[in-house]
C-alpha positions in Angstrom: 1.2 63.6 -96.0 2.9 65.6 -98.7 3.5 63.8 -101.9 7.0 62.5 -102.8 8.6 64.9 -105.3 7.8 63.0 -108.5 6.1 65.9 -110.3 4.4 65.5 -113.6 6.6 65.3 -116.7 5.3 67.8 -119.3 6.5 66.8 -122.7 7.6 69.5 -125.1 5.0 70.1 -127.9 6.2 68.1 -130.9 9.5 67.2 -129.2 12.5 66.2 -131.1 14.1 63.5 -129.0 17.9 63.5 -128.5 17.7 60.1 -126.9 18.8 57.0 -129.0 16.2 54.8 -127.3 13.5 57.0 -125.7 11.2 55.4 -123.3 7.8 54.8 -124.9 4.9 55.1 -122.4 2.1 52.7 -123.4 -0.6 55.0 -122.0 0.7 58.6 -121.7 -1.2 60.4 -119.0 -2.5 57.1 -117.4 0.6 56.0 -115.6 -0.5 54.7 -112.2 2.3 54.2 -109.6 2.0 51.6 -106.9 2.8 54.1 -104.3 -0.3 56.4 -103.8 1.9 59.2 -102.6 3.6 59.5 -105.9 2.2 62.1 -108.3 1.9 60.5 -111.8 4.9 61.2 -114.1 3.0 61.2 -117.4 0.4 63.7 -118.3 -1.4 64.8 -121.4 0.5 67.3 -123.6 0.7 70.8 -122.2 -1.9 73.2 -123.5 -1.2 76.8 -122.5 -4.6 77.9 -123.6 -6.3 75.6 -121.1 -4.3 76.8 -118.1 -6.2 79.1 -115.8 -4.8 82.4 -114.7 -2.5 82.2 -111.8 -0.7 84.4 -109.2 2.1 85.1 -111.6 -0.2 86.1 -114.5 0.1 89.7 -115.6 -3.4 91.2 -116.0 -3.9 94.4 -117.9 -5.4 97.1 -115.8 -7.0 100.4 -117.0 -4.6 103.3 -116.9 -5.0 105.6 -114.0 -5.5 109.3 -114.4 -2.5 111.6 -114.0 -3.7 112.6 -110.6 -3.5 109.1 -109.4 0.0 108.3 -110.7 1.7 109.5 -107.5 -0.1 106.7 -105.7 1.1 103.9 -108.1 3.7 101.5 -106.9 7.0 101.7 -108.8 7.7 99.0 -111.3 9.3 95.8 -110.1 8.0 96.2 -106.6 8.1 92.7 -104.9 4.8 91.1 -104.1 4.5 91.5 -100.3 3.2 88.0 -99.9 6.5 86.6 -101.1 8.3 88.0 -98.2 5.6 87.8 -95.5 5.7 84.0 -94.8 2.6 83.3 -96.9 4.5 80.6 -98.9 3.7 77.4 -100.7 5.7 74.5 -99.6 8.9 74.0 -101.6 7.6 70.9 -103.3 4.2 72.3 -104.0 5.8 75.4 -105.5 7.9 73.3 -107.9 4.8 71.3 -108.9 2.8 74.4 -109.6 5.5 76.0 -111.8 6.6 72.9 -113.6 3.0 72.3 -114.8 3.0 75.9 -116.2 6.5 76.3 -117.6 8.1 72.8 -117.6 7.4 72.3 -121.3 9.9 75.1 -122.1 12.8 73.1 -120.7 12.7 70.5 -123.5 13.1 67.2 -121.6 12.6 64.2 -123.8 10.6 61.9 -121.6 9.7 60.7 -118.1 13.2 59.1 -117.6 15.0 62.4 -118.4 12.7 64.1 -115.9 13.9 61.7 -113.2 17.5 62.6 -114.1 16.6 66.2 -113.5 15.0 65.2 -110.1 18.3 63.5 -109.2 20.1 66.8 -109.5 17.4 69.0 -107.8 17.0 66.6 -104.8 20.7 66.6 -104.3 21.3 70.3 -104.7 18.4 71.3 -102.4 18.7 68.6 -99.8 15.4 66.9 -100.8 13.8 70.3 -101.5 14.6 71.5 -98.0 16.8 74.4 -98.9 15.8 77.2 -101.3 18.8 79.3 -100.4 22.4 78.4 -100.0 23.3 77.9 -96.3 26.7 79.6 -96.6 26.8 83.4 -96.7 27.8 83.6 -100.4 31.0 85.6 -99.5 33.1 83.1 -101.3 31.5 84.4 -104.6 32.7 87.9 -104.0 34.7 89.3 -106.9 33.9 86.2 -109.1 33.9 88.0 -112.5 33.1 84.6 -114.1 29.8 84.8 -112.3 29.3 88.5 -113.2 29.9 89.6 -109.6 31.5 92.9 -110.3 30.0 95.1 -107.7 30.8 95.1 -104.0 28.5 92.8 -102.1 27.4 90.8 -105.2 28.8 87.5 -103.7 26.3 87.5 -100.8 23.4 89.2 -102.8 23.6 86.6 -105.7 24.2 83.5 -103.6 22.7 80.2 -104.6 18.9 80.1 -104.6 16.2 77.8 -105.8 16.2 74.0 -106.0 19.2 74.1 -108.4 21.0 76.9 -106.5 21.3 79.6 -109.2 24.3 81.6 -108.4 25.9 84.9 -109.6 24.7 88.3 -111.0 25.1 87.1 -114.6 22.7 84.1 -114.1 20.1 86.2 -112.2 20.2 88.9 -114.9 20.0 86.5 -117.9 17.1 84.5 -116.3 15.2 87.7 -115.5 15.6 89.3 -119.0 15.2 86.1 -121.1 12.8 84.1 -119.0 10.9 86.2 -116.5 10.1 89.2 -118.7 9.0 87.2 -121.8 6.8 85.0 -119.7 5.0 87.9 -118.0 6.9 87.6 -114.7 8.8 90.9 -115.0 7.3 92.3 -111.7 9.5 89.8 -109.9 12.8 91.5 -110.4 15.3 89.1 -109.1 18.2 91.4 -110.2 17.0 94.3 -108.0 15.6 92.0 -105.4 17.7 88.7 -105.5 16.3 87.7 -102.1 13.0 86.8 -103.9 14.8 83.7 -105.0 14.5 82.2 -101.5 10.7 82.0 -101.9 10.0 78.6 -103.4 7.7 80.0 -106.1 10.3 82.3 -107.4 13.2 79.9 -106.8 11.5 77.2 -108.8 10.9 79.7 -111.6 14.6 80.6 -111.5 15.6 76.9 -111.8 13.3 76.4 -114.8 14.6 79.6 -116.3 18.2 78.6 -115.8 17.6 75.2 -117.6 15.8 77.1 -120.4 17.9 80.1 -121.3 21.5 79.6 -120.0 24.2 77.7 -122.0 25.1 75.6 -119.0 21.4 74.8 -118.4 20.9 73.8 -122.0 23.9 71.5 -121.8 22.6 70.0 -118.6 19.2 69.3 -120.2 21.0 67.6 -123.2 22.8 65.4 -120.8 19.6 64.5 -119.0 18.0 63.6 -122.3 20.9 61.2 -122.8 20.6 59.8 -119.2 24.1 61.1 -118.4 24.3 62.1 -114.7 28.0 62.8 -114.9 27.8 65.4 -117.6 24.6 66.9 -116.1 26.5 67.3 -112.8 29.5 68.9 -114.4 27.2 71.6 -116.0 25.2 72.2 -112.8 27.9 71.9 -110.2 30.9 73.0 -112.1 32.6 69.8 -110.9 31.5 66.4 -109.7 30.6 67.1 -106.1 28.0 64.6 -104.9 28.1 62.5 -108.1 27.6 59.2 -106.3 24.6 60.5 -104.3 23.0 62.0 -107.5 23.3 58.6 -109.1 21.8 56.9 -106.1 18.8 59.2 -106.2 18.3 58.6 -109.9 18.6 54.9 -109.5 16.0 54.8 -106.7 13.5 57.0 -108.5 13.8 55.0 -111.7 13.0 51.8 -109.8 10.1 53.3 -108.0 8.7 54.7 -111.2 9.1 51.3 -113.0 11.6 52.8 -115.5 14.8 51.1 -114.3 
């Protein structure tokens, strides 16, 4: 049975809490839920040096001779496995990438992480959808999303658990999150369809929360336990606000943080 989507909260190294009354975990890293299917929320501080190399790591390779260059793959060629059906489950992909990059988001504590889960579970239909069901044609010509070229609406439709949308968001996430973190080979601007793979979609969501203005405001709202403000920054309005609140309430109770 696949674990319920309560992934480990990875605290920011030496975090500065924006919460008036942050939750103090009595034994960080030792939280034991009553439901054995729930992955513990608290874990020891993230230590990048202790993380093993992973599929997304960029490994330096010796330069090939000039005679071999013609056989080299062009830069930003998508990994064939990402489009061949060899995929992690949506929840497992989020777990994997949150453990590696979640510390960059800057959530204050376990409770703030649950407020993030309330948003992601609603936006993705309980992590069922990594790509918007609609065609994306409604975003065609939306200059506020950076969709200035013909076909951008469909190409840059919502993807990932938070449904990242628009050329501007894809571009900013690629340049300011993917490239600096050694993920440049996954060019989501040239190949936006990569975002439908749960591994890339989860990275896009973490990137959106980390480098975009709306994402940073959403994180600030989660650190204040403010679902309404977080929803406004993620959704652009208040669609599904009641459901988001219900999810958060349920998760807080199940985690013993209500």
